C-alpha positions as CSV (number, residue, x, y, z in Angstrom):
1,M,-59.9,-11.0,23.8
2,K,-57.8,-13.8,22.3
3,K,-55.9,-11.2,20.1
4,I,-55.1,-9.1,23.2
5,T,-53.9,-12.2,25.1
6,L,-51.7,-13.1,22.2
7,L,-50.1,-9.6,22.0
8,F,-49.5,-9.7,25.7
9,A,-47.8,-13.0,25.4
10,I,-45.5,-11.7,22.7
11,F,-44.8,-8.6,24.8
12,L,-43.8,-10.8,27.8
13,S,-41.6,-12.9,25.5
14,V,-39.8,-9.8,24.2
15,V,-39.4,-8.4,27.7
16,S,-38.0,-11.8,28.9
17,V,-35.3,-11.6,26.2
18,F,-34.4,-7.9,26.2
19,G,-35.9,-6.5,29.3
20,Q,-33.0,-7.2,31.6
21,C,-30.2,-6.2,29.2
22,P,-28.5,-2.9,30.0
23,A,-29.9,0.1,28.1
24,V,-26.5,1.9,28.5
25,D,-22.9,1.0,28.1
26,I,-21.7,-1.4,30.8
27,Y,-18.3,-1.7,32.4
28,L,-17.1,-4.8,34.2
29,T,-13.9,-4.0,36.1
30,T,-13.6,-6.9,38.6
31,Q,-14.0,-10.7,38.5
32,A,-17.1,-10.3,40.7
33,D,-18.7,-8.0,38.1
34,V,-18.2,-10.7,35.4
35,D,-19.4,-13.5,37.7
36,N,-22.5,-11.6,38.6
37,F,-23.4,-10.5,35.1
38,A,-26.0,-13.2,34.6
39,S,-27.8,-12.5,37.9
40,T,-27.6,-8.7,37.5
41,Y,-29.1,-9.0,34.0
42,P,-31.1,-12.2,33.9
43,N,-32.2,-13.6,30.6
44,C,-30.0,-11.0,28.8
45,T,-28.9,-12.6,25.5
46,Q,-28.7,-9.7,23.1
47,L,-26.6,-6.6,24.0
48,T,-27.5,-3.4,22.3
49,H,-24.7,-1.3,23.9
50,L,-21.0,-1.5,24.6
51,L,-19.8,-4.3,27.0
52,R,-16.3,-3.4,28.3
53,I,-14.4,-5.9,30.4
54,D,-11.4,-4.0,31.8
55,G,-8.9,-5.7,34.1
56,D,-6.7,-2.6,34.5
57,T,-7.3,-2.3,38.3
58,A,-8.3,-5.8,39.3
59,I,-7.5,-9.3,38.1
60,I,-10.1,-10.8,35.7
61,D,-9.1,-14.4,34.8
62,N,-12.3,-15.9,33.3
63,L,-15.5,-14.8,31.5
64,N,-17.8,-17.6,32.7
65,G,-20.4,-15.2,33.8
66,L,-21.1,-14.1,30.3
67,S,-22.4,-17.4,28.9
68,E,-25.9,-16.3,28.1
69,I,-24.8,-13.6,25.6
70,I,-25.7,-14.6,22.0
71,D,-25.6,-11.4,20.1
72,A,-23.7,-8.2,20.8
73,Q,-22.9,-4.8,19.3
74,D,-19.5,-4.0,20.8
75,I,-17.4,-6.1,23.1
76,F,-14.1,-4.7,24.4
77,I,-11.9,-7.0,26.4
78,L,-8.9,-5.2,27.9
79,K,-5.9,-6.0,30.2
80,T,-7.3,-9.3,31.6
81,Q,-5.5,-12.4,32.8
82,I,-7.8,-14.8,30.9
83,I,-6.1,-17.7,29.0
84,D,-9.0,-18.1,26.6
85,F,-12.5,-16.8,25.9
86,T,-14.5,-19.6,27.6
87,G,-17.7,-18.0,28.8
88,L,-18.5,-16.4,25.5
89,D,-19.1,-19.9,24.0
90,N,-22.7,-19.0,23.0
91,L,-21.8,-15.7,21.3
92,V,-23.0,-16.0,17.6
93,N,-22.7,-12.5,16.3
94,V,-20.8,-9.4,17.3
95,R,-20.4,-6.1,15.5
96,N,-17.0,-5.0,16.9
97,L,-14.8,-7.3,18.9
98,T,-11.8,-5.5,20.4
99,L,-9.1,-7.4,22.3
100,W,-6.3,-5.3,23.8
101,F,-3.4,-6.2,26.2
102,N,-4.6,-9.7,27.2
103,D,-1.1,-11.1,27.8
104,N,-2.1,-14.8,28.4
105,V,-4.3,-15.4,25.4
106,Q,-2.6,-17.5,22.7
107,N,-5.6,-17.9,20.3
108,L,-9.3,-17.4,20.0
109,D,-10.4,-20.5,21.8
110,G,-13.8,-20.0,23.5
111,F,-15.4,-18.3,20.6
112,S,-16.6,-21.6,19.2
113,S,-20.1,-20.4,18.3
114,L,-19.1,-17.2,16.6
115,Q,-20.4,-17.0,13.0
116,E,-20.0,-13.3,12.1
117,I,-17.8,-10.5,13.2
118,A,-18.1,-7.1,11.5
119,S,-14.7,-5.9,12.9
120,L,-12.0,-7.9,14.8
121,E,-9.3,-5.8,16.4
122,M,-6.4,-7.3,18.3
123,F,-3.7,-5.1,19.8
124,T,-0.7,-6.0,21.9
125,N,-1.8,-9.5,23.0
126,N,1.7,-10.6,23.6
127,S,1.2,-14.3,23.8
128,L,-1.1,-14.5,20.8
129,I,0.3,-17.1,18.3
130,N,-2.6,-17.8,15.9
131,L,-6.3,-17.2,15.3
132,S,-7.5,-20.8,16.0
133,G,-10.8,-21.3,17.9
134,L,-13.3,-19.7,15.5
135,T,-14.6,-23.1,14.5
136,D,-18.1,-21.9,13.3
137,I,-17.0,-18.6,11.7
138,Q,-18.4,-17.7,8.3
139,F,-17.7,-14.0,7.9
140,I,-15.2,-11.4,9.2
141,H,-15.7,-8.1,7.5
142,G,-12.7,-6.3,8.9
143,I,-9.5,-7.4,10.6
144,N,-6.9,-5.2,12.4
145,L,-4.0,-7.1,13.9
146,F,-1.5,-4.8,15.4
147,E,1.6,-5.2,17.6
148,N,0.9,-8.8,18.7
149,D,4.6,-9.7,19.0
150,N,4.3,-13.4,18.7
151,L,1.6,-13.7,16.1
152,T,3.0,-15.7,13.2
153,D,0.2,-17.7,11.9
154,L,-2.8,-16.6,9.8
155,S,-3.7,-20.1,8.5
156,H,-7.1,-20.1,10.3
157,L,-8.4,-17.4,8.0
158,S,-8.8,-19.7,5.0
159,F,-12.6,-19.2,5.0
160,I,-12.2,-15.6,3.9
161,T,-13.0,-14.9,0.2
162,S,-14.0,-11.3,0.7
163,I,-13.2,-8.7,3.3
164,N,-13.8,-5.0,3.8
165,S,-10.5,-4.1,5.4
166,F,-7.3,-5.9,6.3
167,V,-4.6,-4.4,8.5
168,L,-1.4,-6.0,9.6
169,G,1.1,-4.0,11.6
170,G,4.0,-4.8,13.9
171,N,3.3,-8.5,14.4
172,S,5.7,-11.3,13.4
173,I,4.1,-12.4,10.2
174,S,6.5,-13.9,7.7
175,T,3.8,-15.5,5.4
176,L,0.2,-14.8,4.4
177,A,-0.6,-18.5,4.2
178,G,-4.2,-18.7,5.0
179,L,-5.3,-16.0,2.7
180,E,-5.1,-18.1,-0.5
181,N,-8.9,-17.9,-0.9
182,L,-9.1,-14.1,-0.6
183,Q,-10.6,-12.7,-3.9
184,E,-11.6,-9.2,-3.1
185,V,-10.9,-6.4,-0.6
186,T,-13.8,-3.9,-0.7
187,G,-11.9,-1.3,1.4
188,N,-8.2,-1.0,2.3
189,F,-5.3,-3.5,2.5
190,F,-2.5,-2.3,4.8
191,V,0.7,-4.1,5.8
192,S,3.4,-2.4,7.9
193,N,6.4,-3.6,9.8
194,E,6.1,-7.3,9.2
195,L,8.6,-10.0,8.3
196,L,7.1,-10.8,4.9
197,E,9.4,-11.3,1.9
198,N,6.5,-11.6,-0.5
199,F,2.7,-11.7,-0.8
200,N,2.5,-14.8,-2.8
201,A,-0.4,-16.3,-0.8
202,L,-2.7,-13.7,-2.3
203,E,-2.8,-15.7,-5.5
204,S,-6.6,-15.4,-5.8
205,L,-6.8,-11.6,-5.1
206,Q,-8.6,-9.9,-8.0
207,S,-9.5,-6.4,-6.7
208,I,-8.9,-3.8,-4.0
209,D,-11.6,-1.2,-4.1
210,G,-9.9,1.0,-1.6
211,S,-6.2,1.7,-1.0
212,L,-3.1,-0.5,-0.8
213,Y,-0.5,0.5,1.8
214,L,2.8,-1.3,1.9
215,M,4.9,0.6,4.4
216,N,8.0,0.0,6.5
217,N,8.4,-3.6,5.5
218,N,12.2,-4.2,5.7
219,Y,12.2,-7.8,4.2
220,V,9.9,-7.4,1.2
221,L,11.5,-8.5,-2.1
222,D,8.5,-9.3,-4.3
223,V,5.1,-7.6,-4.8
224,S,4.1,-9.6,-7.9
225,A,1.0,-11.0,-6.1
226,F,-0.9,-7.7,-6.9
227,N,-0.7,-8.3,-10.7
228,N,-4.5,-8.4,-11.0
229,I,-5.2,-5.0,-9.5
230,S,-6.4,-2.5,-12.0
231,S,-7.4,0.5,-9.9
232,L,-6.8,1.8,-6.4
233,V,-7.8,4.9,-4.3
234,N,-4.3,5.3,-2.9
235,L,-1.1,3.3,-3.5
236,Y,1.8,3.7,-1.0
237,V,5.0,1.8,-1.4
238,V,7.1,3.4,1.3
239,E,10.1,2.3,3.3
240,C,10.6,-1.1,1.7
241,P,14.4,-0.9,1.6
242,N,15.2,-4.2,-0.1
243,L,12.6,-4.0,-2.9
244,Q,14.5,-3.6,-6.1
245,N,11.6,-3.5,-8.5
246,I,7.8,-3.2,-8.4
247,S,7.1,-6.1,-10.7
248,G,3.4,-6.9,-10.1
249,F,1.6,-3.8,-11.1
250,Q,1.5,-4.3,-14.8
251,N,-2.3,-4.0,-14.9
252,L,-2.7,-1.0,-12.6
253,Q,-4.3,1.8,-14.6
254,T,-5.6,4.4,-12.1
255,V,-4.8,5.7,-8.6
256,D,-7.6,8.1,-7.7
257,E,-5.7,10.0,-5.0
258,V,-2.1,9.5,-3.9
259,F,0.5,7.4,-5.9
260,R,3.5,7.4,-3.5
261,I,6.8,5.7,-3.9
262,G,9.3,6.7,-1.2
263,F,12.3,5.7,0.9
264,N,12.9,2.5,-1.1
265,T,16.7,2.3,-0.9
266,E,17.2,-0.4,-3.6
267,L,14.4,0.4,-6.0
268,R,15.9,0.9,-9.5
269,N,13.0,1.5,-11.8
270,L,9.2,1.8,-12.3
271,V,9.0,-0.2,-15.5
272,D,6.0,-2.3,-14.3
273,F,3.7,0.7,-14.2
274,T,3.5,0.8,-18.0
275,N,-0.3,0.8,-18.0
276,I,-1.0,3.5,-15.5
277,I,-2.8,6.4,-17.1
278,S,-4.2,8.5,-14.3
279,V,-3.2,9.5,-10.7
280,G,-4.3,12.1,-8.2
281,N,-0.9,13.1,-6.7
282,L,2.4,11.6,-8.0
283,D,5.0,11.5,-5.2
284,I,8.4,10.0,-6.0
285,Y,10.9,10.8,-3.2
286,E,13.9,9.5,-1.2
287,N,14.7,6.6,-3.5
288,E,18.5,6.4,-3.4
289,N,19.0,4.2,-6.4
290,L,16.1,5.1,-8.6
291,I,17.7,5.8,-12.0
292,S,14.7,6.3,-14.2
293,L,11.0,7.0,-14.3
294,R,10.7,4.7,-17.3
295,G,7.4,2.9,-17.0
296,L,5.4,6.1,-16.5
297,G,5.5,6.9,-20.2
298,N,1.7,6.2,-20.6
299,L,0.7,8.4,-17.7
300,E,-1.7,11.0,-19.1
301,I,-3.3,12.7,-16.0
302,I,-1.9,14.0,-12.7
303,H,-4.9,15.7,-11.1
304,Q,-3.1,17.7,-8.4
305,R,0.6,17.5,-7.5
306,L,3.8,16.3,-9.1
307,F,6.4,15.8,-6.3
308,I,9.9,14.6,-7.2
309,N,12.3,15.0,-4.3
310,N,15.7,13.6,-3.3
311,N,16.2,10.9,-5.8
312,P,20.0,11.3,-6.2
313,Q,20.5,8.9,-9.2
314,L,17.7,10.4,-11.3
315,I,19.0,12.4,-14.3
316,A,15.8,13.0,-16.3
317,I,12.1,13.0,-16.1
318,Q,11.4,12.4,-19.8
319,P,8.7,9.7,-19.4
320,L,6.3,12.3,-17.9
321,R,6.2,14.1,-21.2
322,N,2.7,12.8,-22.1
323,V,0.9,14.1,-19.0
324,D,-1.8,16.6,-19.6
325,P,-0.5,19.9,-18.2
326,T,-4.0,21.4,-17.7
327,Q,-4.8,19.2,-14.7
328,I,-1.8,19.9,-12.5
329,E,-2.0,22.4,-9.6
330,E,1.5,22.1,-8.1
331,V,5.0,20.9,-9.2
332,V,7.8,20.3,-6.8
333,I,11.2,19.1,-8.2
334,L,13.7,19.4,-5.4
335,N,17.0,18.0,-4.1
336,N,17.7,15.6,-7.0
337,I,21.4,16.2,-7.3
338,N,21.9,14.6,-10.7
339,L,18.7,15.7,-12.3
340,S,19.9,18.1,-15.1
341,I,17.1,17.6,-17.6
342,C,13.7,18.8,-16.5
343,R,12.6,19.9,-19.9
344,N,9.9,17.9,-21.5
345,D,6.5,18.7,-23.1
346,L,4.8,18.7,-19.7
347,I,7.2,20.9,-17.8
348,C,7.6,23.3,-20.8
349,A,3.8,23.7,-21.0
350,I,3.4,24.7,-17.4
351,I,6.6,26.6,-16.7
352,E,5.0,29.9,-17.6
353,D,1.5,29.1,-16.2
354,D,1.0,31.3,-13.1
355,S,-1.9,29.1,-12.0
356,V,0.5,26.3,-11.3
357,E,2.6,26.6,-8.1
358,K,6.2,25.6,-8.9
359,T,9.2,24.8,-6.7
360,I,12.3,23.8,-8.7
361,A,15.6,23.9,-6.8
362,L,18.7,22.1,-5.6
363,N,18.9,19.8,-8.6
364,A,21.8,19.7,-11.1
365,P,22.6,22.6,-13.4
366,G,19.9,23.0,-16.0
367,C,17.1,22.1,-13.5
368,N,18.1,24.2,-10.6
369,T,15.5,27.0,-10.9
370,V,12.3,27.8,-12.8
371,E,14.3,30.2,-14.9
372,E,16.8,27.6,-15.9
373,V,14.1,25.2,-17.0
374,L,12.3,28.0,-18.8
375,N,15.5,28.8,-20.8
376,M,15.9,25.2,-21.7
377,C,12.3,25.1,-22.9
378,L,12.7,28.2,-25.0
379,T,16.0,27.0,-26.4
380,N,14.9,23.5,-27.4
381,P,11.2,23.0,-27.0
382,T,10.8,19.6,-28.6
383,D,12.7,16.3,-29.1
384,I,12.5,16.9,-32.9
385,I,15.6,19.0,-32.8
386,L,17.6,16.4,-31.0
387,N,16.4,13.7,-33.3
388,N,17.6,15.7,-36.3
389,Q,21.0,16.7,-34.8
390,L,22.1,13.4,-33.1
391,R,23.1,10.4,-35.0
392,V,23.2,7.0,-33.1
393,Y,24.6,4.1,-35.1
394,P,24.7,1.2,-36.0
395,N,21.3,0.0,-34.8
396,P,21.2,-3.0,-34.5
397,V,24.7,-2.9,-32.9
398,V,27.1,-5.8,-32.5
399,E,30.2,-4.3,-30.9
400,T,30.4,-0.5,-30.8
401,L,27.6,2.1,-30.7
402,T,28.6,5.5,-31.9
403,I,27.0,8.8,-30.9
404,L,27.6,11.6,-33.4
405,P,26.2,15.0,-32.4
406,S,26.0,17.9,-34.9
407,E,28.1,21.0,-34.4
408,N,25.3,22.8,-32.7
409,I,25.1,20.4,-29.8
410,S,27.4,19.7,-26.9
411,Y,27.3,16.1,-25.9
412,F,27.6,15.4,-22.1
413,K,27.1,11.7,-21.5
414,A,25.2,8.6,-22.3
415,I,23.6,6.0,-20.0
416,I,22.7,2.5,-21.2
417,Y,19.7,0.9,-19.5
418,S,18.4,-2.7,-19.7
419,I,14.8,-3.2,-20.7
420,F,14.1,-3.5,-17.0
421,G,15.5,0.0,-16.3
422,E,18.8,-1.2,-14.8
423,K,21.7,1.1,-15.4
424,L,24.5,-0.8,-17.2
425,I,26.9,1.8,-18.6
426,E,27.5,5.5,-18.0
427,T,30.1,7.2,-20.1
428,S,31.0,10.5,-21.6
429,E,32.7,8.7,-24.6
430,K,31.0,8.8,-28.0
431,D,32.0,5.3,-28.8
432,I,30.3,2.8,-26.5
433,D,31.4,-0.8,-26.2
434,F,28.4,-3.2,-26.5
435,S,30.5,-6.3,-27.0
436,N,30.0,-7.6,-23.5
437,L,26.2,-7.1,-23.4
438,S,23.8,-9.9,-24.2
439,K,21.6,-9.9,-27.2
440,G,18.4,-8.0,-26.7
441,I,16.8,-4.6,-26.4
442,Y,18.5,-1.7,-24.5
443,F,17.8,2.0,-24.1
444,V,20.4,4.7,-24.5
445,E,19.7,8.0,-22.7
446,I,21.8,10.9,-24.2
447,A,22.3,14.1,-22.3
448,T,23.3,17.3,-24.1
449,N,23.2,21.0,-23.6
450,K,19.9,21.0,-25.5
451,G,18.2,18.4,-23.4
452,T,18.1,14.7,-23.2
453,I,16.7,12.0,-25.5
454,S,16.2,8.3,-25.3
455,K,16.6,5.8,-28.1
456,K,15.9,2.1,-28.3
457,I,18.9,0.0,-29.3
458,V,18.9,-3.6,-30.4
459,K,22.0,-5.7,-29.6
460,K,22.6,-8.6,-32.1
């Protein structure tokens, strides 16, 4: 009898906590609905279904009727007139907290008891300035901050050392101060359309297990904060028009799916990708001033697609010569108006392989069609011939570097690059003046009718 009485008491306790909570999604669309929540659902502290507070058709200006809620699955607060989140003061845990179009909210005041949020999403809260108010917070596993026009301050996120996903898009963020303690991202890191010039606050970041997306960031000048990252699922550096180099990816070795560099107007080179050995798709496109693929010389594997499109300053793709041709399924080399040299060990190996889909067109003569490239490969299949028939001297050089081709070779032009891939001199002369260059290492890329070859030159 005592055992039965005890079980009945436990049952009544459970019913008193859970029994009056809604067993379906609930929608509160007026202030009266919010005010009456506690009386409609007495003793309801743990929500197991969606709670949606929607002020689209009526004014909702406070959440005081929700004060008994301690634990929730999904809370969606939409188009209210609230100035803070008072009323949810006792909320400790929530799986998904979604805040849209709450135009009077400036921060997260009112969530003073919150300790853990699986996913925080804030979209178009036009008065939001910062994320203060989470005084007891210990974990946020995912953050999505999108189109909050006046959000400038992330300093209240300093408690985060690990996060699953982090998304910033279309706010007014000019600094990532507050993320200095972030050490790992177990999913994706995404930044788009912000005011950032650099990511220097990410000084402790050691790994991103998912993808890194840097897209449409007009002010970014420096990505060096990512210098500890060794592998990614995807890497997108797209529409960062003031980024001149990608210094910061020296330790990146693999990109499992898409490696995409596109629409970066001022980007000159890829020299900081010297350790990358494997990618899924390699997409290099619409980079107006990209003059060289130098930096990709250690790339060994492209698993699916090679796509090189509309890079008007690019003249050769020699650094890709070490890629294993047996892995590639598709090659597109298109609209690169100065690209005359497509012949290298990779391209020559796949040019007659019918299993590889090939599009080669609208480049410079010599790389305008599959047939042209095939002829170049058949005429001069390796760099050994050029090495034997081109003399470049003296090396080291003090004043004048001379290029002396054999009678069998027609010399077109030479381009001198700095060690950082910056184009310094372009000339069709065979005697090149080095007198005004500083001491150091340079590369000379020599274009001929038999192909192109690159040589390292030391200036004394």
